[in-house]
N, CA, C and O of each residue as an XYZ file, in Angstrom:
320
protein
N     -15.481    -41.782     24.225
C     -16.021    -41.608     22.906
C     -15.052    -40.752     22.086
O     -14.547    -39.742     22.575
N     -14.805    -41.140     20.888
C     -13.856    -40.451     20.018
C     -14.619    -39.565     19.040
O     -15.547    -40.020     18.371
N     -14.222    -38.298     18.962
C     -14.891    -37.329     18.099
C     -14.093    -37.006     16.843
O     -14.537    -36.189     16.036
N     -12.969    -37.600     16.660
C     -12.168    -37.353     15.471
C     -11.488    -35.992     15.482
O     -11.169    -35.444     14.426
N     -11.271    -35.459     16.643
C     -10.646    -34.138     16.758
C      -9.151    -34.248     16.515
O      -8.400    -34.665     17.397
N      -8.734    -33.884     15.354
C      -7.318    -33.910     15.021
C      -6.672    -32.564     15.271
O      -7.207    -31.720     15.990
N      -5.548    -32.386     14.682
C      -4.842    -31.123     14.816
C      -5.544    -30.080     13.956
O      -5.837    -30.306     12.782
N      -5.799    -28.950     14.565
C      -6.487    -27.886     13.850
C      -5.442    -27.036     13.124
O      -4.518    -26.501     13.737
N      -5.609    -26.928     11.821
C      -4.672    -26.119     11.056
C      -5.361    -24.847     10.602
O      -6.552    -24.843     10.290
N      -4.608    -23.789     10.571
C      -5.146    -22.524     10.096
C      -4.357    -22.091      8.876
O      -3.153    -22.321      8.765
N      -5.061    -21.472      7.989
C      -4.424    -20.996      6.776
C      -3.820    -19.624      7.056
O      -4.528    -18.695      7.444
N      -2.531    -19.503      6.861
C      -1.860    -18.243      7.126
C      -1.758    -17.436      5.835
O      -1.352    -17.954      4.794
N      -2.125    -16.189      5.918
C      -2.040    -15.322      4.747
C      -0.577    -14.982      4.482
O       0.188    -14.703      5.405
N      -0.207    -15.011      3.218
C       1.141    -14.589      2.891
C       1.153    -13.067      2.922
O       0.282    -12.423      2.339
N       2.113    -12.511      3.583
C       2.165    -11.065      3.754
C       3.217    -10.480      2.838
O       4.398    -10.815      2.926
N       2.772     -9.604      1.960
C       3.692     -8.904      1.099
C       4.244     -7.711      1.860
O       3.505     -7.026      2.568
N       5.513     -7.464      1.721
C       6.084     -6.299      2.360
C       6.536     -5.327      1.286
O       7.202     -5.701      0.321
N       6.167     -4.105      1.472
C       6.555     -3.050      0.554
C       7.797     -2.366      1.103
O       8.033     -2.383      2.311
N       8.591     -1.767      0.226
C       9.720     -0.999      0.739
C       9.221      0.173      1.573
O       8.089      0.623      1.398
N      10.051      0.664      2.472
C       9.661      1.808      3.292
C       9.343      3.004      2.414
O       9.983      3.220      1.385
N       8.360      3.772      2.822
C       7.991      4.963      2.067
C       9.107      5.989      2.148
O       9.699      6.203      3.205
N       9.383      6.620      1.010
C      10.368      7.686      0.942
C       9.784      8.828      0.120
O       8.983      8.608     -0.788
N      10.191     10.038      0.446
C       9.715     11.211     -0.284
C      10.078     11.087     -1.760
O      11.218     10.770     -2.101
N       9.113     11.338     -2.625
C       9.355     11.323     -4.064
C       9.049     10.006     -4.755
O       9.112      9.933     -5.982
N       8.721      8.963     -4.003
C       8.391      7.681     -4.636
C       7.140      7.823     -5.492
O       6.213      8.554     -5.143
N       7.126      7.110     -6.624
C       5.951      7.059     -7.494
C       5.538      5.602     -7.618
O       6.337      4.749     -8.005
N       4.277      5.325     -7.285
C       3.720      3.982     -7.371
C       2.738      3.952     -8.529
O       1.848      4.799     -8.602
N       2.883      2.997     -9.433
C       1.998      2.873    -10.593
C       0.971      1.780    -10.333
O       1.299      0.674     -9.904
N      -0.291      2.132    -10.609
C      -1.381      1.174    -10.523
C      -1.989      1.046    -11.906
O      -1.478      1.628    -12.862
N      -3.063      0.299    -12.027
C      -3.646      0.022    -13.339
C      -4.018      1.294    -14.099
O      -3.625      1.452    -15.255
N      -4.755      2.186    -13.486
C      -5.226      3.384    -14.187
C      -4.751      4.690    -13.564
O      -5.197      5.762    -13.973
N      -3.859      4.622    -12.588
C      -3.456      5.846    -11.902
C      -2.066      5.705    -11.302
O      -1.463      4.632    -11.321
N      -1.578      6.810    -10.774
C      -0.289      6.841    -10.088
C      -0.473      7.470     -8.723
O      -1.434      8.203     -8.491
N       0.445      7.184     -7.827
C       0.428      7.763     -6.495
C       1.840      8.233     -6.188
O       2.789      7.454     -6.269
N       1.980      9.510     -5.835
C       3.296     10.068     -5.533
C       3.355     10.408     -4.049
O       2.479     11.094     -3.524
N       4.394      9.922     -3.380
C       4.581     10.152     -1.956
C       5.180     11.541     -1.758
O       6.141     11.914     -2.431
N       4.602     12.305     -0.824
C       5.117     13.630     -0.482
C       5.887     13.549      0.819
O       6.921     12.885      0.889
N       5.400     14.208      1.838
C       6.058     14.209      3.139
C       5.675     12.974      3.935
O       4.579     12.432      3.792
N       6.611     12.541      4.783
C       6.386     11.353      5.600
C       6.634     11.715      7.050
O       7.678     12.268      7.395
N       5.667     11.397      7.895
C       5.811     11.633      9.328
C       5.958     10.316     10.062
O       6.214      9.281      9.447
N       5.796     10.353     11.376
C       5.910      9.131     12.173
C       4.806      8.138     11.839
O       5.054      6.936     11.745
N       3.589      8.638     11.659
C       2.459      7.744     11.423
C       1.674      8.081     10.160
O       0.886      7.260      9.690
N       1.876      9.276      9.601
C       1.072      9.718      8.469
C       1.931      9.999      7.242
O       3.126     10.274      7.344
N       1.285      9.922      6.077
C       1.964     10.170      4.803
C       1.110     11.130      3.982
O      -0.101     10.946      3.859
N       1.750     12.156      3.421
C       1.093     13.035      2.456
C       1.363     12.465      1.073
O       2.494     12.089      0.765
N       0.326     12.396      0.232
C       0.510     11.826     -1.098
C      -0.452     12.469     -2.085
O      -1.444     13.087     -1.700
N      -0.131     12.308     -3.385
C      -1.016     12.735     -4.469
C      -1.402     11.503     -5.261
O      -0.537     10.724     -5.663
N      -2.692     11.320     -5.490
C      -3.198     10.193     -6.268
C      -3.803     10.773     -7.533
O      -4.828     11.452     -7.469
N      -3.190     10.520     -8.679
C      -3.616     11.145     -9.927
C      -3.668     10.149    -11.065
O      -3.031      9.096    -11.022
N      -4.440     10.500    -12.093
C      -4.550      9.690    -13.300
C      -3.778     10.377    -14.413
O      -3.748     11.605    -14.486
N      -3.155      9.588    -15.280
C      -2.393     10.152    -16.386
C      -1.080     10.755    -15.916
O      -0.566     10.398    -14.856
N      -0.545     11.665    -16.705
C       0.745     12.262    -16.380
C       0.606     13.598    -15.657
O       1.563     14.052    -15.031
N      -0.555     14.237    -15.726
C      -0.758     15.513    -15.052
C      -0.835     15.278    -13.542
O      -1.680     14.518    -13.068
N       0.052     15.936    -12.794
C       0.117     15.730    -11.349
C      -0.634     16.828    -10.608
O      -0.114     17.395     -9.647
N      -1.848     17.131    -11.044
C      -2.628     18.218    -10.465
C      -3.623     17.746     -9.414
O      -4.642     18.403     -9.201
N      -3.366     16.675     -8.782
C      -4.290     16.143     -7.774
C      -4.064     16.851     -6.440
O      -2.960     17.324     -6.170
N      -5.099     16.928     -5.607
C      -4.910     17.518     -4.278
C      -4.055     16.607     -3.406
O      -3.980     15.400     -3.636
N      -3.419     17.191     -2.417
C      -2.604     16.414     -1.483
C      -3.536     15.746     -0.484
O      -4.406     16.395      0.095
N      -3.349     14.444     -0.284
C      -4.160     13.673      0.653
C      -3.280     13.202      1.805
O      -2.052     13.233      1.713
N      -3.905     12.773      2.871
C      -3.208     12.345      4.076
C      -3.764     10.996      4.510
O      -4.979     10.808      4.560
N      -2.867     10.049      4.829
C      -3.316      8.723      5.277
C      -2.298      8.135      6.247
O      -1.134      8.535      6.260
N      -2.748      7.186      7.053
C      -1.834      6.449      7.916
C      -0.970      5.537      7.061
O      -1.404      5.083      6.003
N       0.232      5.271      7.506
C       1.158      4.436      6.740
C       0.581      3.046      6.481
O       0.679      2.538      5.364
N      -0.012      2.433      7.486
C      -0.575      1.094      7.340
C      -1.723      1.049      6.348
O      -1.815      0.123      5.542
N      -2.598      2.045      6.403
C      -3.734      2.099      5.483
C      -3.270      2.310      4.047
O      -3.811      1.702      3.123
N      -2.266      3.173      3.855
C      -1.750      3.416      2.510
C      -1.076      2.156      1.962
O      -1.193      1.851      0.775
N      -0.376      1.433      2.824
C       0.262      0.186      2.403
C      -0.786     -0.836      1.969
O      -0.610     -1.503      0.950
N      -1.871     -0.967      2.728
C      -2.957     -1.887      2.356
C      -3.571     -1.488      1.016
O      -3.876     -2.345      0.186
N      -3.751     -0.180      0.809
C      -4.312      0.327     -0.441
C      -3.418     -0.043     -1.618
O      -3.916     -0.490     -2.651
N      -2.100      0.137     -1.479
C      -1.171     -0.170     -2.560
C      -1.140     -1.671     -2.863
O      -1.059     -2.068     -4.025
N      -1.202     -2.493     -1.831
C      -1.216     -3.950     -2.037
C      -2.516     -4.367     -2.724
O      -2.502     -5.185     -3.644
N      -3.634     -3.805     -2.275
C      -4.942     -4.150     -2.847
C      -4.998     -3.822     -4.337
O      -5.564     -4.584     -5.122
N      -4.415     -2.693     -4.725
C      -4.448     -2.258     -6.125
C      -3.212     -2.687     -6.901
O      -2.973     -2.198     -8.005
N      -2.424     -3.599     -6.335
C      -1.248     -4.187     -6.988
C      -0.331     -3.118     -7.559
O       0.055     -3.171     -8.727
N       0.012     -2.149     -6.720
C       0.881     -1.045     -7.135
C       2.316     -1.518     -7.277
O       2.774     -2.401     -6.551
N       3.019     -0.909     -8.228
C       4.414     -1.230     -8.493
C       5.235      0.047     -8.309
O       4.867      1.104     -8.822
N       6.333     -0.050     -7.587
C       7.195      1.103     -7.371
C       7.943      1.409     -8.664
O       8.680      0.568     -9.178
N       7.749      2.620     -9.188
C       8.347      3.012    -10.455
C       9.593      3.853    -10.235
O      10.625      3.627    -10.868
N       9.493      4.821     -9.337
C      10.579      5.759     -9.137
C      10.773      5.971     -7.646
O       9.813      6.133     -6.892
N      12.031      5.967     -7.240
C      12.313      6.167     -5.818
C      13.150      7.408     -5.615
O      13.491      7.744     -4.481
């Protein structure tokens, strides 16, 4: 009996790659900016602020999570 089982295709997500994080980078998003501070093996210190005043507290995130956040919010690298 034939079940019509053909080749199964899967849709592959296109993966955007961001440049490696470097100290001092500024990423611009729609309503805010994110400035990279210190970079460790797995973690990144950063400031996420709105406008030009850079008075935001320093935050800490894993490199992979921060990369996903920047891709989700369509961040653009402004200053390296």
